[in-house]
C-alpha positions as CSV (number, residue, x, y, z in Angstrom):
1,X,60.0,145.6,116.3
2,X,56.3,145.8,116.1
3,X,54.0,148.4,118.0
4,X,53.8,147.5,121.6
5,X,51.0,150.2,122.6
6,X,48.9,149.5,119.9
7,X,47.7,153.1,119.9
8,X,47.3,154.0,115.9
9,X,44.1,152.4,114.3
10,X,43.7,151.2,111.1
11,X,41.0,150.4,108.8
12,X,42.4,147.9,106.8
13,X,41.2,144.6,108.9
14,X,38.8,142.9,107.6
15,X,35.6,142.2,109.1
16,X,34.2,140.0,110.2
17,X,37.4,139.0,112.4
18,X,37.7,136.2,114.1
19,X,39.6,136.0,117.4
20,X,41.6,132.6,117.9
21,X,42.1,131.6,121.8
22,X,44.1,129.4,122.0
23,X,45.0,126.8,124.7
24,X,44.5,129.2,127.9
25,X,44.3,125.8,130.3
26,X,44.0,125.2,133.8
27,X,47.3,123.1,133.2
28,X,49.6,125.8,132.4
29,X,49.4,126.8,135.8
30,X,51.5,123.5,136.4
31,X,54.8,124.8,137.9
32,X,56.8,122.0,135.7
33,X,56.7,124.5,132.5
34,X,59.1,127.0,134.4
35,X,59.1,130.9,134.7
36,X,56.2,132.9,132.5
37,X,56.5,135.9,131.0
38,X,53.6,138.8,130.4
39,X,51.7,139.3,133.9
40,X,49.2,141.1,132.1
41,X,48.4,138.2,130.1
42,X,44.8,136.7,131.1
43,X,43.5,140.9,131.6
44,X,44.7,141.4,127.7
45,X,42.5,138.1,127.0
46,X,39.5,139.2,129.1
47,X,39.7,142.7,127.0
48,X,40.1,141.1,123.8
49,X,37.1,138.4,124.4
50,X,35.3,142.0,125.9
51,X,35.8,143.9,122.6
52,X,35.0,141.4,120.2
53,X,31.6,140.3,121.7
54,X,30.8,144.2,122.0
55,X,31.7,144.3,118.5
56,X,29.3,140.9,117.2
57,X,33.1,139.3,116.0
58,X,32.9,135.6,116.6
59,X,35.2,134.1,118.7
60,X,37.0,130.6,118.6
61,X,38.0,129.2,121.9
62,X,41.0,126.4,120.8
63,X,41.7,123.4,123.5
64,X,45.0,121.2,123.2
65,X,43.9,117.3,124.4
66,X,47.1,116.1,125.2
67,X,47.9,112.4,124.4
68,X,51.0,112.5,126.4
69,X,50.7,110.5,129.7
70,X,51.2,112.4,133.0
71,X,50.5,116.0,130.3
72,X,48.9,118.2,132.8
73,X,46.7,119.1,129.2
74,X,45.3,115.5,129.9
75,X,42.0,115.4,128.6
76,X,39.3,114.7,131.3
77,X,42.0,116.2,133.9
78,X,41.4,119.3,135.9
79,X,44.3,120.8,133.8
80,X,42.8,120.4,130.6
81,X,39.6,122.8,131.8
82,X,39.9,126.7,130.3
83,X,41.2,129.4,132.8
84,X,38.8,131.6,134.6
85,X,39.4,134.0,132.0
86,X,37.6,132.2,129.0
87,X,33.7,133.2,129.9
88,X,31.0,132.6,127.9
89,X,30.4,130.0,125.1
90,X,32.4,130.8,121.9
91,X,31.3,130.7,118.5
92,X,33.6,127.3,118.0
93,X,35.1,125.0,120.2
94,X,38.2,123.3,118.5
95,X,39.9,120.3,119.9
96,X,43.4,119.4,118.9
97,X,46.4,117.6,119.8
98,X,48.9,119.4,117.9
99,X,50.5,122.4,118.1
100,X,48.2,124.2,115.4
101,X,44.7,124.8,115.7
102,X,44.2,124.2,111.5
103,X,44.8,120.5,112.7
104,X,42.2,120.4,115.1
105,X,38.5,119.0,115.2
106,X,36.4,120.3,113.7
107,X,38.3,121.9,110.5
108,X,38.7,125.7,111.5
109,X,39.9,126.0,108.0
110,X,36.0,124.5,106.5
111,X,34.0,126.9,109.6
112,X,36.0,130.3,108.7
113,X,35.6,130.1,104.9
114,X,32.1,128.9,105.0
115,X,31.3,132.3,106.9
116,X,33.4,134.4,105.0
117,X,35.9,135.3,107.5
118,X,39.1,136.2,106.2
119,X,41.2,137.9,109.1
120,X,42.3,136.2,112.2
121,X,43.0,137.5,115.6
122,X,45.9,135.1,117.8
123,X,45.7,135.2,121.6
124,X,46.6,132.2,123.8
125,X,49.3,130.0,125.2
126,X,52.5,129.4,124.2
127,X,53.6,132.4,122.1
128,X,56.7,130.4,120.3
129,X,54.2,126.8,120.2
130,X,50.5,126.9,119.0
131,X,50.6,130.2,118.9
132,X,53.1,131.0,116.3
133,X,52.4,127.6,114.4
134,X,49.1,128.2,114.0
135,X,50.2,132.2,112.5
136,X,52.0,130.7,110.3
137,X,49.8,128.4,108.4
138,X,46.8,131.0,108.8
139,X,49.0,133.2,106.9
140,X,50.0,130.2,104.1
141,X,46.3,129.5,104.2
142,X,46.0,133.3,102.9
143,X,44.6,135.0,106.0
144,X,45.0,138.4,107.2
145,X,46.8,137.4,110.4
146,X,47.3,139.7,113.7
147,X,49.4,138.3,116.7
148,X,48.0,140.0,119.7
149,X,51.6,139.6,121.4
150,X,50.9,141.3,124.7
151,X,47.8,139.2,124.7
152,X,50.0,135.3,124.5
153,X,52.3,133.9,127.1
154,X,55.1,131.7,127.1
155,X,57.8,130.4,129.2
156,X,61.7,130.1,129.2
157,X,63.5,127.6,127.3
158,X,66.9,125.6,126.9
159,X,69.1,125.6,124.4
160,X,70.4,122.3,123.1
161,X,73.8,123.0,125.2
162,X,71.7,124.0,128.7
163,X,71.0,127.7,128.0
164,X,68.5,129.5,129.4
165,X,66.5,131.9,127.5
166,X,64.0,133.7,128.6
167,X,60.6,133.9,128.2
168,X,60.4,138.0,127.4
169,X,63.5,137.1,124.8
170,X,61.4,134.1,123.6
171,X,58.5,135.9,122.5
172,X,60.6,139.0,121.2
173,X,62.0,136.7,119.2
174,X,58.5,135.1,117.8
175,X,57.4,139.1,117.4
176,X,60.3,139.4,114.9
177,X,60.5,136.3,112.8
178,X,56.7,136.6,112.3
179,X,55.9,140.3,112.2
180,X,55.7,141.6,107.9
181,X,56.7,137.9,107.1
182,X,53.7,135.9,108.1
183,X,50.9,139.0,109.6
184,X,51.0,141.8,111.9
185,X,52.0,142.0,115.8
186,X,50.5,144.2,118.0
187,X,49.3,144.6,121.1
188,X,45.6,144.2,123.0
189,X,45.0,148.0,122.5
190,X,45.9,148.3,118.7
191,X,44.2,145.1,117.6
192,X,40.9,146.8,119.6
193,X,41.2,149.9,117.4
194,X,41.3,148.2,113.9
195,X,37.9,146.9,115.4
196,X,36.4,150.2,115.4
């Protein structure tokens, strides 16, 4: 497994490094999503935002404007709004209707390239959906990619056979799948140490 405490600094991170905060929206408090993992999620997102701003690094907020009727994330509804821990203005706001932040508006890849940003740290909701999809695309596009696992959240999932897979197992599977193949999976403390 990748590091969880993230206590070892690594000077290999390329700066500027953009923090990509994905879909941290009120609608994910809706009970229809089921049990969630990671009670430290909100606090860790706040820590990342504070650290990024302290070091003058770029912050990108991504918002899912669902086109599905009745979705708790539908544009124009209270659930579409960001959660309370997303304070302050981002350097860029991306809106999307699919899983990857690279298929939103404005174009994330164009914005990053225009600013010579080659490394990304990804956090948000859901670990195994939009965060994982964005991380895979970032890697394929050539970005130095970090997934800050303890600053992501997911939910229990149900297999086609009806078996419930707990959210913590889903997150661990995402970490195992991505780490050393599509990027580096680490914790909030470790990610912040790499900005020092």
